[in-house]
N, C-alpha and C positions, 0 to 999 in steps of 0.2 A: 867350466862349461865345455863339454866335449862335442864340438860341432862336427868334426870329421866322422866320429863314430856314430853320431845321430843320423848323419846323411846315409851311412851304410846301412844302419838299422831299417830306415824307411825304404831304402832302395830294395833291400831283400824282402821286406814285408809286401812290397808291391810286385815282386817277382821280376824285377828289372835287372838287366846286365849293365855293367859300367858303359858298355858300348851303346846302350840305349839312351844314354843322357850325354848329349853334346853341348858343351858350353865354351864360349869364347873361340869357337871355331876349331878347337883342338880336342880330338877324341881322347887323348891321353891325360887331359887335365883332371878329370874326376878321379882317376886312379891315383894321381899324385896328391890330390886333396885328401882322399880317404886314408892314404898312407902317412899323411902328415908331412910330406916333403914339399908341399906347396901351400903357402898362405892363401886363404880364400878372400877374395874381394867381395864387398857388399853386393855389387850388382850380380856377381856370379852366384852368390848364395840365393839371392832373390830368384834367379833363373832356375836353379836347382829345385827350390821349394815349389815353384810354379809347375815344373815338369813332374815332380813327384805327386802333385795334386793334393797337397795337404795344407791345412791352415797354419799360419805363421805362429800363432800362440801355441798350438799343439806341438809344433816342431821344437820350439824353445823350451816348452815344458819337459819334453823328453831329454833335451840337451842338459837342462839343469839337474834332472833326476840322475843323469849319468855322471854328473860331476863328482870327483873323488871327495869333495868337501861334504856332500850329502852322504856318501858312503861312511864317512867318519861319524856323522851324526846318527846314522842307523845303527852302527856298531856300539855306540855309547848307550843307546836306548836298549839294545838287546842285552848288553852286559848288566844293565841296571835291573833288568827283569828276571834274569836267570843266572845261575852259577854255571860257568863254562870255562874251564881251565885253558882250553885252546884259544878261546876268544880273548880271555884275559891276557895270556902271554903275547898274543898278536898285538893288542892294543898297547901294551907296555913297550914292546920292541919297536913298534912303528911310530908312536906318538908321544910317549913319555920318555923322551930322550934328554939326557943331562944337558946337552949343549943348548937345548931349547929354553932352559930355565931362565936365562937372562938375555935371551935373544933380542935383536932389534927388529925381528920379523913378526908382524901381527899374526901370521898364519902359525908359525911355530909356537908363539906364546899361547895362542888360542888352543892349540892341540895339547900342549903340556898342562896348562892350568885347568882346562875342561876335565881332563882325566883326573888330575889331583883333587879338584873340587868335588867330583862325583864319587870318588872311590878312596878318599883319604883314610876313612875308617876301615871299610871292608877289606881293602887291599893293603892296609898298613903303610900308607904312603906319607903319613904325617900331615899335620895341619899346615896351612899357609903361614909363613912367618913374616915379620915386619919388613924385612929386606925385600922379600918377594912382592909383597903388596905395594911397596914404595916403587919398585921397578914397573909394575903393572900401571900404577898411577901415573908415573912420569911418561910411560909409553903412550897411554891413551890420551893424556892431555897435551901431548906434543904433536899429535897427528893433524895435518892440515885438511885432510879429506878422509872420512871414515866410511868403510865398506863392510862387507860380509864378515871378515875375520875380526875387525875391531868390535863389532856388535856381538859376535859369538864370545869373545873374551869378556866383554862387558857383562853379558847376561849371566855367565857362569861364575863371575867373581864379585858382583856388585854387593852381595850380602856380607862380604868380609870387611867392608869399609866402614869407618866411622862417618858420622853425618857430614862433617865439613869436606872430607875428601869425596864422599859419595856425591854430594850436590855439585862439587867442582867438575867431576867427571861427567855427570848428567848434563850439565849446562854446556859442556864443551862438545859432547857427542850429539846433542839433540837441540832443536828439532833436526830431522834428517835432511841434509842438503839434497835438493832435487828429488824429493820423496816420490813424486809420481813416476819417476823413471826407474825406481829400484825394484829388484826382484822380491818375490814373496818372502823368502827366508830371511833376507837381509832386514826387511821391515819387521818381520815376526820377532826376530831377536831384539831388535831395538825397542819394539813395543813391550815385549815381555820384561826386558831389563828395566824399563821405566816403571812398569807395574810393580816389580819386585822392589825397586828403590822406594816407591811410595809406601808399600807395605812395611818396609823396615823402619822408616821414620814414624809411621803410625804406631808400630809396636813400641817405639821409644817415646811415644806421646808428644812428638814434636809436630803439632798440627799446623803450625804456621808454616813450617818447612814443607809439610805434605801438600798444603794448599798451593804453595809456590810451584811445586812440581806438577800438581794437578792442572794449574793454569798453563804450564808448558805443554802438558799432554794434550790439552784442548786445542793446541795449535797444530797437532799432528793428525794423521789419517785424514788428509785433506779431501780425499775422494769418498769418505764415509764407507770404506769397504770392509773394515774390520769391526764387526759388532762385538766380538769378545772384548776387544780393547776398550771400546766406547762404554759397554755395560760395566766393565770393571771400574773405570774412572768415575762413572756416576755412582756406583756402589760405594766407593771411598768417600765421595762428597757427602752422600746421605749419612754415613757414619759420623763424619766430622761435624756436620750441621746438627745432627741430633745431640751429640756430646755438648756442643756449644749452646744450643737453644732449648733443648729438652722438648722440642715440638714433636708430637706424636706422629705427624705426617711423614717425618723422616724415618721414624721407627717402623711405620707401616711399609715404606718403600724398601727398607732393608729386608724385612721378612717376606715381602712379595718376591724379591729377587731370590731368596733362599727357597721359597716355595716353588718357584719356576725351575730351579736346579733339581729339586726333588721330583717334580712332575715329569721331567724328562728322563727320570730313572737313575740319576746319580745320587743315590741315598747317602753314600759315604761322605762325599764332598759336602752335601747339604748339612749333614750332622756336624761335620768338622767346622763349617762356617758358623753354625749356631753356637758352638762352644766358644769359638774365637771371638765372636761379636759379644757374647756375654762377658768374656774376660776383658775385652777392650772397653766396653761401655760401663760395666758395673764395678770394676776394680781400678785402683789408682796406681798400682805398681807398673813399672816398665816390664815389657814382656821379652824374654829371651826366645829367639827363634827355636832354639833346641827344646824348649819346654812344651812345644805344641806339635800336633800333627799338622804341619803347615799347609793350609789350603789358600790362604791369601798370597802366599808365595806361589806364583802360578807359572805354568808353561802351557802354551797353546797346543 
């Protein structure tokens, strides 16, 4: 979160000079804050936001957007959508650093393994190997407090783990501690990681484990703010309940959800969901993620 830069952005947008903003009775204070040579106190920040005449939520939204971690996420998305040799070289040089492979830093591990997980085939980086997965497992399950980078690492590697390790990781990381105080992206990665974990155990037809994870999921999103997450959890429950009971009301709910996806114009995802639901419900074999155009494996 780059607060000094965000202050400067809003000051310039408002057409104000540094000398127009006086805090703590020292006119030079703002210059030092914007230059990063003085730490900002909470009461000073409140005073600056008040002078700028902006809403606190809007201010922190800009601050988060300007965060380098968001810049990383944007670059990964861009590289996933198009071939760009310069962007590829930049990502590899900045984030796929050999020293990060077995780092003790969540940030460095998240950078390294997000790149490897996304581009292992297209960029010929190789698949994640057992020793790497063990290091990720040990790292995530040893964290006393999990934040943005732990959940970023989690969401991008969860599908590589077997059920026992996967459930151990999930139960260590979730529910999110102090969830109501967390930023949007941290919660988004945590929610999406859990949805992916449930998808994986359902593909393996381990419905008891899936229901355990769904029960955990229902303790999350305490403010009912993420309908994507809640719809997805209910969707999984309907699939499992139909498989177990053959009650057609659950079958109807599944297809009502797919129809809703189609009605809002996402024809491709609706079609993929139909194919996957048929495979899950009407066939007995375990499903390899690689066999499908994965739409149960979601990102928000």
